[in-house]
ROPA-497479 format. One line per 10 residues: number of its first residue (from 0); for each residue z, x, y negated of N, C-alpha, C. Coordinates in Angstrom, 2 decimals, always signed. Layout:
N
NUM> Z:X:Y:Z:X:Y:Z:X:Y; ...
***
This chain:
120
0> +23.30:+7.12:-2.43:+22.05:+7.44:-2.17:+20.70:+7.56:-2.05; +19.43:+7.29:-2.82:+17.97:+7.01:-3.44:+17.21:+7.29:-2.57; +16.12:+7.43:-2.24:+15.38:+7.69:-1.41:+14.80:+9.34:-1.31; +14.45:+8.90:-3.05:+14.28:+10.30:-3.87:+14.85:+11.14:-3.91; +16.59:+10.88:-3.55:+17.19:+12.62:-3.19:+17.60:+12.59:-2.22; +17.75:+11.11:-1.69:+17.06:+12.32:+0.20:+16.05:+12.60:+0.28; +15.17:+12.92:+0.17:+14.28:+12.98:+0.66:+13.76:+14.73:-0.16; +14.49:+14.63:-0.51:+15.13:+16.05:-1.43:+16.25:+16.86:-1.11; +17.10:+16.74:-0.51:+18.00:+16.95:+0.39:+17.36:+16.99:+2.03; +17.50:+16.38:+2.33:+16.91:+16.56:+3.37:+15.39:+17.68:+3.84
10> +14.60:+17.60:+2.97:+13.34:+18.25:+3.07:+12.52:+18.00:+4.11; +12.92:+16.82:+3.99:+11.65:+16.30:+4.69:+10.30:+15.42:+4.04; +9.56:+16.06:+3.54:+8.62:+15.30:+2.89:+6.65:+14.51:+3.41; +7.52:+14.81:+4.67:+6.30:+14.55:+5.90:+5.49:+12.56:+4.90; +4.41:+12.97:+4.22:+3.88:+11.85:+3.65:+3.88:+10.39:+4.48; +3.22:+10.57:+5.97:+3.38:+9.34:+7.40:+5.16:+8.59:+7.27; +6.33:+9.29:+6.91:+7.43:+9.64:+7.54:+7.91:+8.35:+5.58; +7.12:+8.94:+4.80:+7.84:+8.28:+3.66:+7.18:+7.05:+2.74; +6.01:+6.64:+3.11:+5.00:+5.66:+2.89:+6.08:+4.85:+3.27; +5.41:+3.57:+2.55:+5.76:+2.11:+3.20:+6.18:+1.22:+4.06
20> +7.77:+1.97:+2.80:+8.77:+1.44:+4.19:+9.27:+2.14:+5.37; +8.28:+2.90:+5.59:+8.14:+3.22:+6.94:+7.26:+2.22:+8.64; +6.45:+1.62:+7.50:+5.83:+0.63:+8.41:+4.64:+1.42:+8.47; +4.24:+1.55:+9.77:+3.00:+2.30:+10.39:+1.88:+1.63:+10.60; +1.92:+0.81:+10.43:+0.98:-0.25:+10.55:+0.25:-0.17:+9.15; +0.91:-0.05:+7.35:+0.14:+0.12:+6.01:-0.68:+1.93:+6.21; +0.37:+2.81:+6.96:+0.00:+3.86:+6.52:-1.63:+3.82:+7.67; -1.99:+3.69:+8.59:-3.14:+3.19:+9.30:-3.62:+3.04:+8.44; -4.27:+1.71:+7.71:-4.58:+1.48:+6.51:-4.81:+2.26:+5.46; -3.66:+3.46:+5.02:-4.36:+4.23:+4.17:-5.14:+5.50:+4.71
30> -5.16:+5.72:+5.57:-5.19:+7.03:+5.82:-7.10:+6.58:+6.52; -7.70:+4.38:+6.50:-9.02:+4.82:+6.39:-9.33:+4.52:+4.79; -9.17:+4.53:+3.99:-9.53:+4.63:+2.66:-10.08:+6.81:+2.66; -11.15:+5.54:+1.72:-11.74:+7.15:+1.86:-11.08:+8.11:+1.23; -11.10:+9.42:+0.75:-9.69:+10.77:+1.01:-9.61:+10.58:-0.40; -10.23:+10.02:-1.52:-9.74:+9.51:-3.57:-8.78:+8.91:-3.61; -8.42:+7.73:-2.51:-8.80:+6.64:-2.70:-6.89:+6.68:-1.80; -7.72:+7.10:-0.27:-6.21:+7.48:-0.28:-4.83:+8.80:-0.52; -5.72:+9.28:-1.50:-4.32:+10.71:-2.09:-3.54:+9.29:-2.91; -4.13:+8.60:-4.15:-3.45:+7.74:-4.83:-2.70:+6.20:-4.60
40> -2.96:+5.85:-3.16:-2.34:+5.37:-2.47:-1.77:+5.82:-1.99; -1.12:+6.27:-1.22:-0.33:+7.42:-1.25:+0.65:+7.97:-1.97; +0.50:+8.72:-2.76:+1.14:+8.23:-4.08:+1.70:+7.24:-4.77; +1.03:+6.16:-4.85:+2.04:+4.71:-5.72:+2.33:+4.53:-4.39; +2.23:+4.73:-3.15:+3.88:+4.69:-1.42:+4.97:+5.25:-1.86; +5.11:+6.87:-2.50:+5.86:+7.69:-2.19:+6.92:+6.74:-2.78; +7.94:+7.42:-2.09:+9.51:+6.49:-2.91:+10.15:+6.78:-4.30; +9.24:+7.60:-4.33:+9.96:+8.79:-6.15:+8.56:+7.77:-6.69; +7.28:+7.12:-6.60:+6.73:+6.56:-7.23:+6.90:+5.41:-7.88; +8.01:+4.85:-8.07:+8.38:+3.25:-7.69:+8.46:+3.33:-9.45
50> +8.35:+3.92:-10.62:+8.11:+3.81:-12.10:+6.62:+3.63:-12.18; +5.91:+3.84:-11.63:+4.31:+4.00:-11.50:+3.80:+2.45:-11.05; +4.95:+2.60:-9.75:+3.88:+1.90:-8.64:+4.37:+0.18:-9.26; +5.37:-0.16:-9.71:+5.56:-1.74:-10.72:+5.21:-1.95:-11.71; +4.28:-1.57:-12.99:+4.04:-0.95:-12.97:+2.46:-1.41:-12.70; +1.68:-0.15:-12.00:+0.67:-1.00:-11.95:+0.29:-2.46:-10.82; +1.65:-2.52:-10.74:+1.44:-4.00:-9.24:+1.34:-4.60:-10.20; +2.21:-4.80:-11.25:+2.23:-5.96:-12.27:+0.68:-6.18:-13.25; +0.04:-5.21:-13.86:-0.73:-4.45:-14.14:-1.80:-5.61:-13.13; -2.07:-5.14:-11.96:-2.86:-5.59:-11.23:-3.57:-6.92:-10.88
60> -2.00:-7.60:-11.19:-2.09:-8.97:-10.47:-2.70:-9.36:-11.90; -1.88:-8.87:-13.05:-2.67:-9.97:-13.86:-4.34:-10.20:-14.08; -3.91:-9.31:-13.73:-5.83:-9.05:-13.83:-6.46:-10.13:-12.61; -5.88:-10.16:-11.14:-6.64:-10.68:-10.81:-6.05:-11.90:-11.28; -6.14:-12.68:-11.74:-4.67:-13.75:-12.91:-6.01:-14.08:-13.73; -6.92:-13.04:-14.29:-7.73:-13.33:-15.09:-8.90:-12.58:-14.47; -9.69:-13.06:-14.02:-10.49:-12.70:-12.31:-11.98:-12.58:-13.35; -12.29:-14.62:-13.87:-13.39:-14.97:-14.47:-13.34:-13.55:-15.19; -13.15:-13.17:-15.68:-13.94:-12.23:-17.04:-14.20:-10.72:-16.36; -15.81:-10.34:-17.09:-16.83:-9.56:-16.08:-16.54:-8.55:-15.07
70> -14.93:-7.73:-15.40:-14.64:-6.76:-15.36:-13.51:-6.90:-14.41; -12.50:-7.85:-13.85:-11.60:-8.06:-13.11:-12.36:-8.52:-12.40; -11.59:-8.43:-11.30:-12.04:-9.08:-10.41:-10.78:-10.22:-8.93; -11.38:-10.74:-8.07:-9.97:-11.21:-7.21:-9.22:-9.94:-6.69; -10.75:-9.35:-5.95:-9.71:-7.99:-5.50:-8.19:-7.13:-5.79; -7.46:-7.01:-7.00:-6.54:-6.87:-8.26:-5.26:-7.66:-7.35; -5.58:-8.62:-7.11:-4.32:-10.02:-7.06:-3.42:-9.07:-5.59; -4.14:-9.15:-3.80:-3.88:-9.29:-2.96:-2.93:-7.34:-3.23; -4.16:-6.50:-3.73:-3.52:-4.79:-4.01:-2.77:-5.14:-5.05; -2.88:-6.48:-6.01:-1.45:-5.78:-6.79:-0.41:-6.22:-6.17
80> -0.67:-7.40:-5.53:+0.67:-7.98:-4.53:+1.47:-7.34:-3.49; +0.31:-5.99:-2.75:+0.46:-5.38:-1.69:+1.78:-4.51:-3.07; +1.29:-3.69:-3.89:+2.43:-3.13:-4.54:+3.53:-3.10:-5.28; +3.57:-4.28:-5.01:+5.16:-4.87:-5.81:+5.90:-5.28:-4.13; +5.05:-6.09:-2.96:+6.57:-5.95:-1.96:+7.24:-4.32:-1.51; +6.67:-3.25:-2.28:+7.29:-2.40:-1.50:+8.44:-2.59:-2.55; +8.41:-2.60:-3.74:+9.72:-3.32:-4.49:+10.89:-4.26:-4.43; +9.86:-5.76:-3.91:+10.48:-6.55:-4.67:+10.94:-7.63:-2.37; +12.16:-7.85:-2.66:+12.91:-8.23:-1.17:+11.57:-9.31:-0.67; +11.70:-9.99:-1.25:+11.26:-11.51:-1.50:+9.39:-11.85:-0.72
90> +8.76:-9.96:-1.81:+7.16:-9.63:-0.87:+6.82:-9.33:+0.41; +8.67:-9.12:+1.19:+7.70:-8.07:+2.63:+7.75:-9.01:+3.66; +8.21:-10.05:+3.06:+7.75:-10.65:+3.95:+6.64:-11.53:+4.58; +6.28:-11.79:+2.89:+4.79:-11.68:+3.04:+3.27:-11.07:+3.38; +4.33:-9.83:+3.26:+3.23:-8.53:+3.11:+3.37:-8.26:+4.60; +4.77:-8.93:+6.05:+4.85:-8.35:+6.90:+3.80:-9.65:+7.97; +4.05:-10.77:+7.08:+2.67:-11.70:+8.37:+1.45:-11.56:+7.67; +1.06:-10.95:+6.69:-0.30:-9.99:+6.37:-0.57:-9.20:+7.27; +0.19:-8.77:+7.25:+0.13:-7.03:+8.52:-0.03:-7.57:+9.89; +0.46:-9.15:+9.81:+0.66:-8.81:+11.65:-0.73:-9.93:+12.45
100> -1.19:-10.45:+10.84:-2.67:-11.55:+11.12:-3.27:-10.30:+11.45; -3.63:-8.79:+10.70:-4.55:-8.32:+10.73:-4.82:-7.22:+12.07; -3.47:-7.25:+12.07:-3.05:-6.54:+13.82:-3.33:-7.50:+14.78; -3.95:-8.76:+15.09:-4.30:-9.58:+16.13:-5.45:-10.03:+15.52; -5.95:-10.27:+14.31:-7.24:-10.56:+14.01:-8.64:-10.22:+13.97; -7.41:-8.65:+13.54:-8.87:-7.10:+13.28:-8.43:-6.13:+13.38; -7.72:-6.00:+14.98:-7.11:-4.92:+15.54:-8.11:-3.21:+15.06; -9.34:-3.29:+14.00:-9.68:-1.96:+14.06:-9.88:-1.50:+12.95; -9.31:-2.30:+12.25:-8.34:-1.71:+11.03:-7.34:-0.99:+11.13; -6.90:-1.41:+12.35:-5.41:+0.10:+12.29:-5.84:+1.13:+13.93
110> -7.16:+1.23:+14.04:-7.71:+1.95:+15.38:-7.97:+3.58:+14.35; -7.11:+4.26:+14.56:-7.06:+5.57:+13.86:-8.80:+6.40:+14.27; -8.45:+6.38:+15.36:-9.78:+6.88:+15.95:-11.59:+6.48:+15.03; -11.04:+5.08:+14.07:-12.64:+4.15:+13.81:-13.39:+5.54:+12.16; -14.27:+5.39:+12.24:-14.35:+6.18:+10.97:-14.02:+6.13:+9.95; -13.82:+6.39:+9.22:-12.88:+6.23:+6.97:-13.77:+5.96:+6.28; -15.68:+5.44:+6.53:-16.75:+5.12:+6.10:-16.90:+4.12:+6.96; -16.84:+3.47:+7.90:-16.97:+2.12:+8.86:-16.52:+1.09:+8.01; -17.67:-0.04:+7.84:-17.60:-0.99:+6.70:-17.31:-2.23:+8.08; -16.83:-2.18:+9.14:-16.65:-3.37:+9.73:-15.35:-4.56:+9.16
***
């Protein structure tokens, strides 16, 4: 049974339990985004959005590789890899290591009481 059909049959549409493979650290980081970005990222992290997430992640990685062009930037590469990590098991361990580093070095990023527009 797929995650999307499981979501329909169980009726659990809770956004926090359906995002990021159940990793609460990703959910906390997404919650810190501005409301418009939070909605877009939450949509991309839903299991049912796989067919949008994979091409978006691949395009972001390609855009990050071509960061020397004026419109594109290096910021696209880690974002694309993070999106692809939802569906590519080989990238999940790297994502977990990065989240472990964030948890150790930047715990304020995971603080739910921090303001959304905090630039720390």
